N, C-alpha and C positions, 0 to 999 in steps of 0.2 A: 434354532439356537446352538451357537456356539459349545463343544463341550469340553471342558478344562481340567486339566490337574486338580487335585486336592489343595494345592497350595496356591492356586490362581482364581478359585472361586470368588474372589472379591471384584473379580473382573468379569464376571458371569454377566452383566449389562449389557457387555457388548455384542451387538447384533451384526456378525459378520457378512459379508457378499462378496461378489466380483464381478460385479456386472460390466466392467468395462473390459477384461479380462476375457471373459466369457464370450463376449458379442462381437470382438474385434480381432482381426488376424495379428498372431503373434510372430516374431522374428523366431524361423524355424532354428535356428542357430543357439544353442544353451551357452555357448561360451562366453565367458566375461572379457573379451578384451576390443579395444577402441576399432570400430570400422563403419563402413557404410552400410545401413541396416536399408533394404528395400521391400516395397509391398509389405509392409508390416504397421501397426500401429504402435507396436510397443516390442519391448525386449525383457524376458523373464531375466530377473538379476536378483543375488541374494545380498542382504545388507555384510557389511563384515561384524563379526562376535569381537567386540570391545572385551578385556580383560575386566577393565573396574570401572566402567560406566557409574555416574552416580549423577541424581536427580536435585537439582538446584534452584529451579523455578519450574510454578504449575497453576494453568487457570482454573480456577474453581468453576466459574460461570460456567466454561465449556464442557469442562467434565462431567460435569453435573447434567448437562444436557446430551452427554453422551453415554450415559451411564455408568459410568465412573465415578470413582470415590471423590467428592468435592473437596475437601479439606486432606490434605496428605497429612497432617497434624493430626488426624484421627485413625491414623493406621499405622502398623507398627512399623519396626525396621525394617524386618524381613519383607513386607510387603512393597515400603517403598522401593528396596531394590531390585525388587520383581520391576514395580513399573520402571525404574530406569532399565532393566534387561530389555523391555518389550519397547520402550520408546527410543530406544538408541540403535534398535534393529537386533539387538545381540540374542534376542530369543524372540521366535515368532510363533503367534498363538496359531493353535488349531483353525484351520480354515482360509489362514493368510496365503496368497498368493503374490508376493512382490513382484513388484514391473518397473521399468524407465520408461516412458513417452519417447518416441518419434516424430520430431519436428524440424523446422527449417526457421528462416526468419532473416528479416534485414536488419542490419546493426547498421546504426550510424546512415544508413539512407541508401546500404548497398546488400544487394543478396549475397550472403553468408553460407548458403549453401545448407545442407544438415548440420543442425545442432544437437536438439536432444538434452533430455535429464542427465546432463552432465554428472551431478553429483544430489540429486533427489531420486528418491525411491519411493512408489507407492506402496501401501504396504497392505491395503484393503479399504472396501467401502463398510460402515457402519452407518446404520439406523438409528436417526434422534427422534422417531415420533413424527407424526402426520404424515406419513410414507415420505419423508425428508430423507435421504442418504448425504453423508458427508464421506469423502476421501480423508483417509489419512497418511500422510505422505511425510517421509523423514527428508533433512536434508544435512547432507554432511556424514553420513552413512558409508558410504564408500565409492569405488568407482562401478561403472558401468559401459556399455560400450559407446555410449555417446560422451565419456569424458574426455575426450581427442588426449591431449597431451598432458592435461591436469589429473590428478590424486583423487576427486571425489569427495574429499573432506570438508569441512569447515572449521575454521578457528571461533577462538571464544568471543571475541570483541565484537568479530560480525554478528555472530550466533546472537548477543545479547541485543544486538540492535535489532533484529529482527523479531524477536521474540517482543520487546518494548513495543514496537512500533507496531506490529502488526495488531496487539489487545488496544494499544491506543487509540490507533484509527477506527478501530470498533465502537469506542467510546465514545467517538468523537461523531460518531453517525456517519463515518464513510466508509462506502461498500468495499472490503477487504477480504483476503484469507486471514486465516485466525491462527493464534499460535497455542498449542493445547500443553508443552510440557518443553523444557530446557535441561540437557542432561550431559554435563561432561565426560569424556570419553577416558579419561587417564593418559590419554595420547598424546604425543608431541605432532605437531602437523608445520611443515616448513612452507612460510610462505617471505616473499620477497613485497614487502607491504606499501613501499614507495617506487617498486620498478627501477631502484639504483644501482642493482649487481649486489647487495648487501639481504639475502635470505639470512630470517632465524627462525627457530623453532622456536612457535607458541605453542597456548593450551587448545587441543582439540573440543569440537562439541558438534552438538547435534540439536535441532531444532527439530521437534514434531508441527507440523502446519498441516490447517484443516481447511476444508472449502468444499461446496459440494461439487466443483469441478475445477482441476489443473489446466485445462484445455486452452491453449492459445491461438491467438490469428495464425503464429507459424504452424500448427498441427495439420490445418487444411491448405497452407502455401507449400508446404514440402510435396503431397502429392501431385498438387498443379504443374508445380515445377519440375518434375519426371512425367508429365505426361499418365501417370496413375490415375486416372478416372474413375474407375470402379472403386479403388480403396479411397477418394474422395468422397465417393457418394454413400458407400458404405459409413463413412464416418461423420459424414453430415447425417445421413439417417437416423445415426445411433443419439448423436447429439439433440435432435428432435425429440426423436423420443424421450430421451431421459429430462432434458432441461427446458424443452420449450413442447410439452405434452400437448399444447393445444394447437399444435401445427401438425400437417400430416406429413411424415416421412415419403418423398416420393414424386413430391407435388412443388410444378416451378413456381407457383404462386406462393405456394407457404416458404420456400427458398428466401425469395423475395422478403417473403413477411420476416423472416430467421435472420435476414440482413439488416432488414429495418430496425429490429428489437436489438442488434449488437449497435447498430450506430445509435441510438437512443439510450442505450444503457451508457455508452461511453460517452455520450455527452453530459450524462448525469455524473459521472465519477469525474469528468474534469472538471466540472464546477463545482464538486466538492473539493476538489483539491485546489482550486483560488479560493474557494471562500475560508479555508484553513491556512492558506500559505506553506502547503505541502510540494516539494518538489521532488519526483521519482529520480531523475540521474539518470537512467539507462531505458528510455520509452523505446526501444526495438520490438519488431511486431512479435519477438518470441516472449516478450515481456507484456503482453499486451491480453488480459484476462477474454474471455468469448461471454461470461456471464457480468462485465463490466465491476469485475473486483479489481482492488487494488493489488496486484501479485509481484514478488521476487524483488524483497525489500534489501538495496543493494549499496550504493553511496547515493544515498538518498539525505534530502534534508529541509528544513524546516527554515523558512522566510524569516529571516529577523530583522536587519535593515532592509525596507523595501526595494526593491530593485528587480526590475521585467526581467533583466539580463541574466540576473545569480543561477549558476550553476551547483552544484553541491559535487558533480564527478569533475574529476582532476583529467580525466581523458576528454572530455569535453571542455576544457577549459579555454582552448582556441577558438572553434566553432561556435559553442554554446548553444548547439542545437536541441538542447533538450534543459532549458533555462526554464523556470519560471513561467514567463508570459511567453512563452516559445508551444508549451502544453497542449493548449485547444488545438493549434495548426499542426503540430505534431501527430496528434491523434486521430486527425482527418485523413493527414498524409497516409496512416495506416491503416486505416479502414479502407482509402483507395487499394492498399495491397490485398488486405482482404477480400475486396470486390472482384478484384481480379482472380484471386484462389475461386471464389466461387461461380465464376463465369461462364465455365465448361457446364456447368450442371444448369444453367439458365439460358446461356446462348442467345440475351438480349440484351445488347449494350445501355441502348435508352431506359430501358427498365429500371436497369442496375443505378444509372444513373440518375435517374429520378429517387430511388432508396436512398442513393449517396448524399443527395441534396439535403435528406430529412436531416442529417446531423447538425448542420449549421443553422438549421432552423430551430430545432430542439435546442441546442446550445445557446443561441441566443434566449429564445423564451427563460430557458432555464436562471441564467446567468442576470437577465433582470432583473426576475423574482427575489434570486439571492441579493444580489445587488441593494434592492429596496428593504430586506429585513436587514443587513448589515449595516445599512445609515439608518434602520429606526422607522420607515414609512411604511405603511399600510399596503402600498401598490406602489409599482414603478411609472412614472411619467414619460414615457418615451424620449420627446426632446428635452426637457429642463432637467432631469435627474441623469440623462446620461451625459449631457455639458456638466453638471454639477458635480459628477463622479470624475470624469477625467482631467477636469480642473484640480480636484482633491490627487489624483493621481501624481501629477505631475508636482504639485506639492511633497508628497510622499517621498518622491526620488531626490527632492531638489536639496535635503539636508537628510541624513541618518535617523529614520524613523523605524522603529519597532513596529511592524505589522500587529501583531496579537496584540500588543498591550493598547497602542493608538485605538482601534475597533472598539477593543473594550471598555475605556476610557472616554470615547466621544458619549456613550451613553451615559455620563456623569454631566454632561453640558446641559446645562437649566434654560433650554430653548425659550421660555416665556420670560424669562430676565436676559438673556446674550443677546436677541436680536437688536436691543437697544442700547446696548452697553457700548459707551464711548472709547474706554481703553482696550488696545489689542492684550495687554497683558490679562486683565481680566477673562477675558474670554478664552484665551488658549492655556490659562491654570491647572485646567484637570487635565489636560494633555501632557504634561511637562516631563512628565515621567517615562515618557514613551521615546523619547530625541536620546541617542548617545552624545550630542553633540548639546551645545548651550546655546538653542534658538532665538532666546532673548539677544544676543550679541549681534543679531544679522536682523537690521532694521527691516530693511525691504522684504525679508522672509516674515517677518511677525507682522507686518501690513499686510501682507499677500493670503497668509494664513487668516488672519481678522477679518480679512473681506470674503475668503470663503467660509467661514463660521456662522460671518451673519445671513450671509445668502441659505447656509445651512437651518438656520434655527427659522429663517423665515419659510423655508420648505416645510419643515417639521410641522411649522405650527398651522400649517394648511389641512391636516388633519385632525381636530380637535377632539385629545383624548386625555384623560390621566397621565400625568408624566410617568408613571409605574408603568402605565400598558407599555409604552414605548421601550423602558429601560429592560421590562423583559423578555421585549421583543427581539432586541439588540444583544443581550444576553443570553437567550434560547439558540442564537447562531455564530457569537464571536466568543470564542474559548478563552478561560482565563489562563488556563493550563495547555500547552503542546509539548512534546519530545525534544525540546532542543538540543541541540549537540553536545552542549557541552554537559548536560544533564546526563544525558546518556556516556560518555565519555567519562565522566565522575564515577559512575556505576562501573563501567568495565575496569575501571583502573585499582577498585577496589576488589572488584571478582577474582583480577587477574593475582592479587595478594589472599585472595580466598576467603573473602567476604563478603557475601552474598546478599544483604541486609538492603543493600540500597535499590536491587534488582526489585523486590518486595515492596519496599517506601516508594518508587518511581510508580510501580504498576498500582497503587494506592492509589496514589495524586490522579494517574490518568483513568481512574475510574469515573472519576465527576469532576472532566475537565472544564463543565460550567459553572459550578457550584465556586464560591469563593474560598471557603475553605482556609480559614486564617491561621490553622495549626500550619499549612503550608505554604505560606506567604512567600519562601522563600523561593520556592520553586517556579512563581511566576515573575520572579526577574530576568530584566534582558542580559544579555549575552555578556560577561564581564570581560575585561580589557583582556585577561591571562590567553582567554580563549578566542581572541579574535583569527590567529593565523595558527594555533595550537593543531599540529595533526588530529583528526577526529572531531575537532569541534566547528570546524569550517568546511573543508574541501575533503573528500576522501576519495580513495582510490577503488578499483573494483577487486581488489585483493582481499580473501576472506577465503 
C-alpha cells in the first residue's frame, strides 16, 4: 500500500507498482537529452513541474475502477488541485518511478530506427482488482531521451481529441487505451499546425492515458534491428509473464502461440475499426499495440461520406497508405514486421509463416460475422451475402453517403413490405437523411439502390423473425453516435476560449452510442457544409 501525505489521503486507493521497471534493463544514463539508447527497454525520466495545472476533464468510470474518486464534483477544490498536480506529472506520488520506453518502428513502410516515447512518460502501474494492472501514462508532460527534435509537450486541441476518442471508442466496444484525465498546464506550446512555416503559441495540455500495457510492435523490432537478441528475449519473456500468463517464457512453441494471439487480436481490432468507420491515420508499427488495442490517437477520423480511400492524415494525402479500406492490409503488413522481429527467438520461418496466415483467416471470419450483424442477418451466407455487400459498397461510394446514418437507418426498412414495393422512392425513403446530396435527382442511382433494397429485403426474410429482433440486432452494432471530427472541433473551439462544458456533454453522448438519446439528436446529424474543408473537421496533420 502506498503511504501518502495527509493531503493526499483521498488517493489512498491507488496500489502502485513498477513491474516493468523492476524486471527489465534500464538506460544506465540518467541525463535527459535526445540520444540513441541501446541495450535498454526504457530510460528513467521526470515529468516537468508545471506552474498552474488545472483539471478540466475526468473519466468517472475509469477513476472508480482504479480506486480514485469517481466524481470530482464530490471533492473539494484543494483535492481537485492535487489531482491536477499528480495527473500532469507535476507531483509524483510515493512509489512512482517514471520512465519512457525505447522502441523503433516502420513509418509509412520504411524502417525509421529508434523512435521511443518522445512525449509520453509512464508514471507507474496500479492494481484494479482481479490481479489486473493498468499503466498510468502521461502524454505531453515534457521531453525524454526519445524526443529527438521535439519538445515533449502537447497542445490542447490534440489532447481534447485524444481524451474524447479514447473514451468514445471504449463505449463503442472497440479495444482501446483509455483516458483518465485532461489537464491544461497553464503554459504555452509553440506549434506549426499546418507545417507552412507559420508557428504560433497554443495552450498546453496533458492527457493521462491508461492501459494494461503500452508495448508496441516497435518495442520488439528495435532489439532485432540492432542484433540485441538477449534484450529481445528478455522483453518477450516479460510480455508473456505479464500479459499472456498461459504461455511459458523461453518456449519456442509458446513464442509462436504469442505471435498467433497478437495476429488474432489485431484482426479483431481491424474488424471493429471497419465496423464503426474509424480511420486511425498513422498505422506505423510503433502505433500498433501488442494487446490489440487502439493506441495513439493522432490525426484520426470517422468515415462520414463512405469512401474506402479516405484518410484523415494530411501527410498521407498522396499515398493514402492508411486509408479506411487499407487498414486491414496494413495491419497484416505490420504483423509481418513483428514476425521478422520475433524470428531470432523461433528460427523457423515456415512455422512463423503458418502463424502469420492465421491473420487473414481470422479477419475474414470475424468480418463476415460483423457484416451479417450490420445488415441484420443472423448469420453470413458466404456466396450470396458477400455479393450483396459488395454491391452495396459500390452504391455507397457512388454518391456521398454517410456511413453511420445509412447503416443505422437501414434497420428502419420494413423488409416484409418493401420486398414487393414497386416504387424506388418508397424503398429508399428511410435512408434519405443518410445522403449529402439528393439521390432522387439521379434516376439511375435510385433504380440501382431500389434493386439492391429489394434483394436485401428478400434476403432478410429468409430468416423469419420479429422485425424488432432484426432491428435490435442492427442497433447493437450500428451506432447512432460517433465522435465526428466537427463535433470534436466544436468542443475544441469552445475550450480554447475557456468553456469546457462541451467536452463533458460530448462524453455524455458517447457513453451510450447505440441508444437513441432524443435529447442529443443534434449530435447524430451528418457533417454540416461549413465543416467539409475546415481544418480539424476534415483532414488533420500530425502536429500536436
